N, C-alpha and C positions, 0 to 999 in steps of 0.2 A: 504496500501498500504505499508507504510512506519510501523516498530514497534517500539509503543510506549514504549517509555525509561523512566525508574525512576532515577533519578539523586540520590537520598537517597539510591539505592537496588543495585547499579552496579559500579562496580572499572574499572576505567578508562582504556582507549586504547583495551577494551578488547567486546565491545555491537559491533556484528555483521551486516551488513547490509545487506537485504535483494532482490536478483534479482528479477526481474518483470516479474510474469509470461508470457510464449513465447507465449500465445493467448490474450494477452491485449490490449484493444481499446485504439489505438491513443488518443482519447478525453480525456480516462483516466489517461492515461498515462501522458499527459500533464498537466491535474489539481494538480494531482502529484508532478509532477517535480515543478510548478508553487508556490504551498504551500510550499516545501521544499524552494525554491528561499526567499517566506517572511520570513521563520525560519528562515533560516540562514542570508540573510540580520537585522531582529531583534536583532541578536548579537551584532552589530555595537554599540548601547546603552548601550553594560552593558561591566563591569572592568574586564578587562584582567588585572592578574599581572604578564605575561611575555608575550612575542612571540605576544607584541602588533602590530606591524606594519607587521607582517605575515598576525594576520588575518584580519588587514585593505584591502590588498589586496589579499585575497582569496576574500571575502565581496563583493568587491567593481565587482569581474570580473565576482560573481554570479549575482550580481546587473545588470549588464551590460547586461546581457543574458534573463533577467530577460522580460526585453521589446520583446527580439525576440520569447520570448517561448511565451507568448502572441497573438503577433500577427499570430502565425503559427497556435492558438487554435481559433481564433476568424473566420478564416475564413474558409469555405468547401475546401480542396483543396483534390486531389485526389493525395497521395501521395504513393513511394516507397518503398518497405519496408526494405530498408535501414536506412529509418527515425525513424523505429520502432524501430532499431538494434542500433542505434546511440544513441535517449534519451533514450534504456533501461540503454548503459551503465553509459549515464549521470544522471541516477537516481541512480543509484548503487553509484557513484562516489558525489553528493552530499546529499547520507546518509550517508557514510562515513565523510565527510565534517563538516557535522551537528554534529553529535556524536564527532568528535573532537573537535568543537567550544564547544561544553557543556563540555566537560572536562578541557578546557584551562578555564576555567566559571564556573566551579563544587567547592560550597561552600567548604570548609575545604581542598580544593586539591591545594592552591594557592603556597604552598611552593616545592612539589614533583612537581609539570607543569614547576615550574623554573627548578628544577637541570633537568627536563626533556628538558631541552629545544632546544636541537641539535635536539630530537629525532621528537618534535613535527614540527620542521622547514622540515625538512627533509620529515614529512606529507605531509606538506601543500604543500611543492616542489613535490609531487609525484603525490597528488590529482592536483594539478594544471594541469602537463602535462596529466593528465589521461583525466581532460576536453577537452583540444584541442585533443587528439588522438581521444575522441568520435564525436568530432563535423567534425575532419578528414571524416569520413565516410555519413558526410551529405551531399546530394547531393543538393547546395547553386544552383547551377547556371537553375538545374530545376524545384525551389521553386521560385511562383512569390511573392516573399516580394519586399516591396520600398530598392531604391540604396541606403538609408540612413541607413537603419537596415542591408541589406547586410554590408555595410562598416564598419560597428559597427560591425558584427559579426565576419570581416575576421580582425579586428583592437585587440580585445578580445580572438581570437585563439591565435596571436602572442605573447600578454601580456601575455597568461598562458602558452607557451611554454618557454619563453624566460625568465618570471619574476624570480628574483634572492628572495628565500625562506633561509634563511642566519640564525644562532645564531645571536640573537642582541647583540649589543656593552652593552647596559645595564645591559643585561640582564644577558651576559659574567662577566661581572666586580660584580656584586653583588652576581655570583655562588662562585667566588673565595674570595670573602669575608666569603662565606658560610663555602666553604671549608678549607679558615684559620685558623676560630672559631673551626670548629672539629679540627683541629690541635693542637688547644691550650688546647683545652679539654685532647687530647691524651697526652700532652705533662705537663695535669697540671698547666696549665698557664688558670688565670681567663681571659677569653676575658672581652674587654671595653663595657660600656652599651651600649655608643653610637654607635659601629658596631653591638649593637643588633639591635637597634632602626633604624638605618638605614636601615638593610638589611630587618627589617619587614612592615616598611612602603612603600618600594619599592613593594611589594606583597598584599598591604594594608591592614593589622593587626596593627587595633588600639585599641582592646579591648581583655579584659582576653576574655571572649566568644570566638571571633573570633578565637584565639589562641587554647583554648581547644579543637574548631571545626576543627583544622588541627590536631592534635592529634589524635583525635579520629577516622580520614580519617587513616592517620597513621599507626594505630595499626589495622586498620581495611586490608590494606593493606600488611602488615606481613603476617597477616593470612594466606590471601590466597597465598602467595610466599612460607611459611611454608609448605603450602600442596601442592606446585608444584616444594619443595625445592630448591627452588632460592637461593640459598647461599650469592652469593653477593649480592644481593637487598637485602634480610634480611637485611646481615649486615647493608648496607648504610641505608637502610629504619633506622632498629635501631639507628642510629649515628644520623639520623634526630629526631626520638622521645628524644632523649634526648639531643639534641640542645633545640628543643621547650617546654622541661619539663623544662628545666634551664629557658627559657626567660619568662615562665610564671610563676614561682616561684620569681623569683627574680626583675625582669623588674614590674610588675604592683603591683600597691598597693589598687585597686579597682576590687573586682570580682564582675563582672555586669551577674551573674547568679542564677535566679531564685529557684534551689535549696541554694543556699547559701543567700540570705535573707531572715531573722532572719521574716522578717514583713509576708514572700508571705504563701498564700495557697495553700500548693502544691495540684494539682488534676489530677486525670488520664488524661493523655495527651488524644488527638482526634486520632491518631492514634493506641492504645493501647483500645479504645473506637470502632473505626472502627474493628479493630483483635477481638474483642471480638464478635463482631453482623456476623462475616463474621464465625467466630468460632460457630456461633450456626448454620449456614444453611451449612458446609460440612459436610458430611459423612466422620469420619477417616480414612474409607477404601481408600479415595483419598489421603491420605498421606503416604500410602501402597506400593513401588514399584512393578509395573507389573511385573518384573522378580524374584525379590526375595521374594514378601509378605511381606516383613519387611516393620517398619518404615524407610520411608528417613532420609540420616542423611546429605545426600549431594547430592539433588538435581539436576539437569539440565538437559534441553529440547534440544531435539532435532533438525533435521531439519524440522517434519511431527509437531511440534509443542507438544507433549506429552514429559512426565516426568518420570525419571529414574532415580534412585541411582549411583551415578558415577561410582563406583565399580563395579556394577552389568551389565552398559551397557559395560562401558571398556570391561568385561570378555567375557559379546556377540559380542564383533565385532571383540575381538583378534580370535574368535571362530571361523574366517572366515564370519562373515552374517553380512555386511555391510547392514540392514534391519532394520526398522522399528519393533522389536517382537509385537507390536499391532496390527499395519495394515499391515505388511509383504511388506508395501510399499520398494524400494530399494533406499536409499540415495546417493546423488551425492555429498553429504559432509557430515563427520564426525566429524563437529566441537560440542562442549559441549556447552552451554549458561549459566551460574549460575543461580539457579531460585531462587534470594534470599529473595523474598517475599514469597516464598510456602512455604521456608527454616523456615521462622521466625514464619509461622505459625503454622508448626508442631512443631517447639520447645514451644512455647507457649502455645499447645494442651497440648503437651507434659507433662508441666510444672503442666499446670491447673487438671492433670488428673495422674499426679503419674506414668507418665509414663516414663520411665528412656532410653535415648534415646545419644547417642553419638554427640557430636560438633565437628565433625575432624578439625575445622579452629582453634575453644576452644583448642583443646589438642595440635596441630601441636602450636600454640604459647606456651603453657605452657611449651611444650617438649623445642625450642627455649630459653624460657627463662632460664629454667632450664640448661642447655650445656650451658650459653651464658660467664660463665668462666671458661668452664671447657675444652673449644678449643682453638687455636691461633685463633683470629679476632682482628676487628677494639677496641683501648681501648675507644676511644671517648666516644661513650656513657655510659661505665662501668663508666669513671672518672666523667662525668658530672652528671651522678648521687651523683655521692658520695658527687661531689660539692654541690648538691642542697641538700644533707642529710644532710652536714656539714650546708648549710645556717639557712633551717628549724630548726634543733636544735637545732640551738643559737637564734635565734628569737622565739621560744619558751619561753626561759628560760629571753629575756632580753626585749622581747618588751612589747609593751603593751597591755589591753585584746582584743583590737580589730584587732592588725596583732597575737595576739597567735590564735584569730580562724580563722581567713583567715590561717594560716599556718595550723594547724590543717583539714580544709576543702582543702589543696591542699595536705594535705598527704593521706588525705581519697583517693582523687583519685588515685593516684600516687599507691597504696599502694591495689588499687582492683582487680588486676588482676598479676602483676607484681611480683613474687618469687624476685627475683632479688633487686627491690627496698625495697622491704621488710626487706630483709636482710641491706643493705647501711642503711636505717634508724634505725633499731636495732643497727650496729655497731655505727652511730653516736649517739648514748644514746638520742635517743629523747621520750624511750617509761615514763621515771621517768618525765620529764613534763606534757606528756601528763596527768597523774593522779589529776592532781591538778588541771587541768582542771574541772573535773567528780562536784566541791563543786561549779560551777559557777552558778548562776543566773541568766542567757539567755541559754533559751533551743537551742537557736542555736548552742553556743558556746558545750554543754555538749553535745547534738548528736551528730554535730561533730567530738569532743574529741572521745565519745565513739565507735563509727563506724571505726574513724582510728584503734583505740584500738583494736577491732573486727579484723581489717584486717592486723595488728602486731600479733595479737595471733598466728594466721595461723605457724607462726615461730618458731619452737623449741626452739630456744635459745629468744624468744621473752616471749617468755610463761612463764620461768624461771624470767625474769626481772621484768616480772610485778609482782609476788609473791610472789618475791625478797622484792619488794618495795610497799609492805602492799595493792596491787590493788585489792587483794580479797574481804577483805572488802569496797571498792569503790565502786565495781562495785555491789554486793548487793546492796550496796546502793542505786545507778542508778535503778538497776532492782527492786525495792520495791519502792522507791518515784522517782523516775526519769520522768523529768518537760514535757517530751513530751510521746507519748505512743512509738514513735520510740526509743527513746533511753531506754526503757525498752525492748523492744525485741535485740536491739543488744546488750543488756548488755547479757541475756538470750543466746545469742548464742556464743559472747564471753566466758562464763562457757561451754558451750560446748565444745568448740575448750582447753581450759583448762581442760577440763576433759578427755582429752587423755591422761593424766599422773597420773598414780593410785595415787600417794602420793597427786594430786592436788587433785584427787577425793575426797578421802577425808576429805582435807583440807576446800573444799568447801562444805561438809557435813554437818562439823562442824561448819559454819556458822547460826547460829539459824534461821535467816532469808530466807538461800539459797531457802530451797526445799519449804518452804510454799510461798513463793513470786513468784515462778515458777508458782505452781497450780492454782496461785490466775489470774498466765499472763494468760493462756491456757483458765482459766476462761470465764475470761472478754474481752479479749484483739482482736484482728484483727487477720485476718487467718494466717496472717504472723507473729503476733505473736504468735499464738498457735502453728508454725509451730516449728519456735526458741524456745518456752517454751519446746515442746516436744522433739525435740532433744539433749536439756539439758539436761533434768530429763529421757532420756535413754543413755546417758554417765554416769551419777551419778550413773544409777540402777547398772551399771557392777561394784561397790562396795561393797561387802556386809555390810559393816558398814551401808551403806545408804538406805540398806532394808526395815527396819522398819520404818525410818523417811519418805519415801516414803510412807509406809501402814499408819503413824500417821497423816500423812498430808492428808489424802482424794484422794491419788491419784488413787486409783482404782475404784470407783463412778466415778470419774470424766473421768476417759478413757472411762468405762461402758456408760458414757450420751455421750460422742466424739461418738461410734461405732451407738449410737442409731438416732441423728440427723445429724451427720453432712453429708453433700454431697459429699463431697472434696475427694477421694482417697489418695491424699498424705497424708493429715491427718487422715484417718480410720488405713495409712497403717503404719503412726508414731505410733499409738495410738497400734497397734497388736502389735507393738515392743515393747513396754513396758510391757505392761500385759504379752508376752510370755516371757520377763524374772524376770517379777516380780511373776508368777504364777510355775515357775520351785522348789520354795522352797512352803513347804505345806502349812504355814501360806497367802500366797499366793493365792495359790487355792484356800484357803476356801473362802476368800476374793469376789476371780474372782464370784465362784458358790454362795455364799448368794447374790451378786447383780445380778443374777438372768441372767447370760454374755452368758452360757451357747448355749440356740440356738438362740440367738442372732453371735454370732459366727460363726455359721453352716450355718446359712442365709448368711451375711457377703463374707462368702468364696466362697458358689459360685455363688454370684451376681459379686465379685468383677471380674475387668480388669487386674489388678498391678500382673503379678505375681512373685513380692515380697509381696506383700501383702497374698495373697495364702498360700506362705511359713510361713509366720509368724503365717499363721494360724494353717498349722501343728504340728508347734513349740510350738503353745499355748493349741491344744486339745492335742495332746501326752501327756504335764505336768499334764494337769485337769484328763486324764484318769489315770496316773500310780500314782498320788496321790490323783484324788479321788475315786478310788477303783469301784467298780460293780454296784455302784447307774450310775455313770456319763457315764459308756460302754453301759450300759442299754439304757443310754435317747439316746446316739452317734447311737447305732444299728439301732434305729427307725427312724432314716433321708435319705430319699431317694436321697435327692441330695450329700452327705458326701462322697458316695465310688465313685463317677463319678469324684469329685474333687479329689480326692487323686487318682487315676487311671489317670487324668491329671498329677500331680503333675508329678508321675513316668514317664512321658515319655516326660514331658515339663519344669522340673524343674532343679534346682541345682542338683548335686551329693548328697550336703548334705540334701536338702530338698526329695531326693529320697528316700535316709534312712530313715527318718523320716517316710514318705508318708507309706515306709512298713511296717515300725514297728507299726505303726497306726495300716494298715490294718489286719495285725497279730493280733493285740489285740481286733480287734471285730471280724473278726473269730475265736479264740479261745472264744469268751464269746458265739457267737451261736452257738457251738457245742456244749455247753451243760456244761463249764466250770465256768458256772457263781458262784456254788458253793464253797467256799471259794477262790475266782477270784482270784488269780495276775499275772500279765500279766509279762510274761517273755521276756522285749525285752530291749532295753538299761537303761545302770544303771544312777541314778539320775543326776548323776553330767556332763552327756552328756546331756543329757536333757536340763540342765539348759545353756548349751552353744548356744546365738542367735546369726544368721550369719548379 
């Protein structure tokens, strides 16, 4: 009857109520109504960060009506059709109230629900009036219920119609203080700690972890608003994120987070284990939109329960087809419900199998983050973040080792996704202080420091500051002898970002331990360590001086072994990318062929589902054909699957990949037409082959 909600996977104010079927039996409807009544009643024992009185009033009305519903259910009366109509409307209203109460008690939503208190009060008032309206059509006079219950129902109808649901004075007072603090941020005035503590105590936030959950919730909300282009809400949510970031960093001295605890043994969360089990049972075709046949980036569910990619189903509706594409059923509502569980499964599947897929919410947040200082908007979040950055930089310089570890962890979180936060911390000169923490004997401190630096290395100016302050030597030191595998893999990822600069690529290559340590990490590390090591040596391979260093360190045998033994497509794709770069030169081709990789690459190409992986195979095989001559082409010409893969690239690949596939086809055709004597492929110049996309 009522759709099950998932509090961790839906945003507030958007979960839809479902109208009961017209053919539903009275007993089924009553049973569901009573179950809903109990769920609503259970909220009485929960903590409401705001709208406490409004919630209690609404719950009291529902509790009072439950006795009436149970008496109707327990009697075998013949009732008119108007009863079904009344209870159907009541059921719809109960669902809406249940979801509203869930929103009000949703973990992480406390601050947002406080600031939306006026809207919540209005919803309570509308739902209360809806209950009264639904009962108006109920034929009380023709139903033989007891006098006491009859009087109680009439009293509750009056209460539901006349109850005052208004913005509560306590909530309004705290909201005003929040606005005052935001105004202080905007005017570069440091708010008093007592004001901050009073606000957060009102909504029940007393620990660092609770504050962090609020930040995660606000971040997810801003992603949705970016997609919906709700600029006013985006700006206000950004202000609240700045407010909470300041509070979390400045007020709390203790971080009660399991990822921060140096003594905690982090394990894969139950949710990830469950997702992996689910992924193993699902057909990847279930992740494709029935309209576009592409992996869904923003799956939504329509009235029939079927899911489609948002952009595809909207185009379908705009074409004048208010029907379900799969069933052909006409729709009474065109409402789209975000299927966040399915989206998470799709993104996990694509991540584990090397399938590239866009994340519209993430990209929208990123675009909003980039444009924050490019457009006129509220200064509150920007100034709040600048205050936080200066505070953290000062603590890094002057704090105790325990305080500096906490700061490193804070910066690690603040810079994970926000370009603007990285910019503020780079400008606050936090980077030089980080580098000192790499020498710490505490594994947690070292890991937090290198992870935070990894995030800051994504900022162009941050990369220059790292190198100017002798950071390369320290990063390579962590890569080589880091206290934990996590620190070593983050050091590898940091080198990848630094390698985006040609001069820095050269300097990294000149570090004697850099490339050998990356090779060792790929051989012995976890899948994530292998991934980071591969992308780092891919970046370094772009520098000609590093070519011989990679060959000398045994990069090619290691990569060929990865192709033979690894079952993760993303790692196979990354290995092919590096091999394609190294094989562009003759000495690289000789080493690839010596390792017996030619038939292996042909087999991998036919089995890969990753388009990018197939394209790297084409680039690699073309280099091997040009540099290896007739012997290589003769082997390729015997492969029955190669030509199919090449023609697939012609039709489905990028323009550059299609060009290389066409060149390789010409090489094979020239050879097959009897030109093997003195064979010289007349295709692309070698410098073009060397370019890997």
